[in-house]
C-alpha positions as CSV (number, residue, x, y, z in Angstrom):
1,M,85.0,101.0,61.3
2,N,88.5,100.3,60.1
3,V,90.8,103.0,61.4
4,A,93.6,102.2,58.9
5,S,91.3,102.6,55.9
6,F,89.9,105.8,57.3
7,L,93.4,107.2,57.7
8,M,94.4,106.1,54.2
9,R,91.4,107.8,52.7
10,N,91.9,110.9,54.8
11,P,95.6,111.4,55.5
12,R,96.6,113.4,58.5
13,R,98.9,116.3,57.9
14,K,102.1,116.7,59.8
15,R,101.6,118.1,63.3
16,E,97.9,118.5,62.7
17,D,95.8,118.6,65.9
18,L,93.3,115.7,66.2
19,G,90.4,118.2,66.5
20,N,91.5,120.2,63.5
21,Y,92.0,117.0,61.5
22,V,88.5,115.7,62.2
23,L,87.0,119.2,61.5
24,R,88.8,119.3,58.2
25,V,87.6,115.8,57.3
26,V,84.0,116.6,58.2
27,L,84.1,119.8,56.2
28,E,85.6,117.9,53.2
29,S,82.9,115.3,53.6
30,L,80.2,117.9,53.5
31,Q,81.3,118.8,50.0
32,E,80.0,115.4,48.8
33,K,76.8,115.8,46.7
34,D,75.0,112.6,47.7
35,A,73.4,113.2,51.1
36,R,73.6,109.6,52.1
37,V,77.3,109.3,51.3
38,R,77.8,112.7,53.0
39,A,76.1,111.4,56.2
40,E,78.1,108.2,56.2
41,L,81.4,110.1,55.8
42,V,80.6,112.5,58.6
43,D,79.4,109.7,60.8
44,E,82.7,107.8,60.1
45,A,84.8,110.9,60.9
46,L,82.9,111.4,64.2
47,H,83.2,107.7,65.1
48,F,86.9,107.9,64.5
49,Y,87.1,111.0,66.7
50,R,85.1,109.3,69.5
51,G,87.4,106.3,69.3
52,R,90.6,108.5,69.6
53,I,89.1,110.3,72.6
54,V,88.2,107.1,74.3
55,D,91.7,105.7,73.6
56,S,93.2,108.9,75.0
57,V,91.1,108.8,78.2
58,E,91.9,105.1,78.7
59,E,95.7,105.7,78.2
60,A,95.6,108.6,80.8
61,A,93.6,106.5,83.2
62,E,96.1,103.6,82.8
63,E,99.0,106.0,83.3
64,R,97.5,107.4,86.5
65,A,96.7,103.9,87.7
66,G,100.3,102.8,87.0
67,S,101.8,105.7,88.9
68,E,99.4,105.2,91.8
69,L,100.3,101.5,91.8
70,R,104.0,102.3,91.9
71,R,103.4,104.7,94.8
72,I,101.4,102.2,96.7
73,E,103.9,99.4,96.1
74,A,106.7,101.7,97.3
75,Q,104.7,102.6,100.4
76,L,104.0,98.9,101.0
77,S,107.6,97.9,100.8
78,E,108.5,100.7,103.2
79,L,105.8,99.5,105.6
80,K,107.0,95.9,105.3
81,A,110.6,97.0,106.2
82,K,109.2,98.9,109.2
83,H,107.2,95.8,110.2
84,Q,110.3,93.6,110.0
85,T,112.2,96.0,112.1
86,L,109.5,96.2,114.7
87,E,109.1,92.4,114.7
88,A,112.9,92.0,115.3
89,T,112.7,94.5,118.1
90,H,109.8,92.6,119.6
91,R,111.6,89.3,119.4
92,R,114.6,90.8,121.1
93,L,112.5,92.4,123.9
94,V,110.6,89.1,124.4
95,A,113.9,87.2,124.7
96,S,115.2,89.7,127.2
97,Y,112.1,89.6,129.4
98,P,112.3,87.5,132.6
99,R,110.2,84.4,132.3
100,S,109.0,84.7,135.9
101,V,108.6,87.3,138.6
102,S,109.5,86.6,142.2
103,V,106.7,86.4,144.7
104,R,108.1,89.4,146.6
105,E,108.1,91.6,143.5
106,A,104.6,90.6,142.6
107,E,103.3,91.4,146.1
108,A,105.2,94.8,146.0
109,A,103.6,95.6,142.7
110,I,100.1,94.7,143.8
111,L,100.5,96.8,147.0
112,A,101.8,99.8,145.0
113,A,98.9,99.6,142.5
114,Y,96.4,99.3,145.3
115,R,97.8,102.4,147.1
116,L,97.8,104.4,143.9
117,A,94.2,103.5,143.2
118,R,93.2,104.4,146.8
119,E,95.0,107.8,146.5
120,K,93.3,108.5,143.1
121,A,89.9,107.7,144.6
122,A,90.5,110.0,147.5
123,M,91.6,112.8,145.1
124,L,88.3,112.5,143.2
125,F,86.5,113.5,146.4
126,E,88.7,116.5,147.1
127,M,87.7,120.0,146.4
128,P,89.3,122.0,143.6
129,G,92.8,122.9,144.4
130,G,93.5,119.7,146.3
131,I,91.6,120.7,149.5
132,P,90.7,117.5,151.5
133,T,87.1,116.7,152.3
134,S,85.7,114.4,154.9
135,A,85.1,111.8,152.2
136,S,88.6,111.9,150.9
137,E,90.1,111.6,154.4
138,E,87.8,108.7,155.2
139,I,89.0,106.9,152.1
140,R,92.6,107.4,153.1
141,E,92.0,106.3,156.7
142,K,89.5,103.5,156.4
143,V,90.6,101.7,153.2
144,K,93.5,99.6,154.4
145,D,96.2,97.9,152.4
146,P,95.4,94.4,151.3
147,K,96.9,91.5,153.1
148,P,99.6,89.7,151.3
149,K,98.5,86.4,149.7
150,W,101.9,84.7,149.4
151,T,104.3,86.4,151.7
152,K,104.1,87.2,155.4
């Protein structure tokens, strides 16, 4: 169907709502005496109306998609800026980290971690309220500190 020819044959009045316009065209088409022509005119009007509704829905969907796209792009640029900031902070921190740890510091850290693990294991065997039990005391007494590997 040619929309332009339909609109030329059935001009739309100023500020006339699309639904009222199609209803008016259908009612005018029903005045036709020939049933076949009448059916064609009504079908053409309804086809025009369907086309306008589809166009309207597509435009609304494109508008929503466009605004959603703009929102997501803004969010993406914000996240990229945060990523760049975090990346710069990471590079700065990595540059400031010492490249090696002394043997004494490593041994001290291993010993501290071992003592902490032993104490936590003992605490698991204590009664509620931190009351020591024989098992918790045995852990504290019998599990000795590890011997140093590198230092004496």
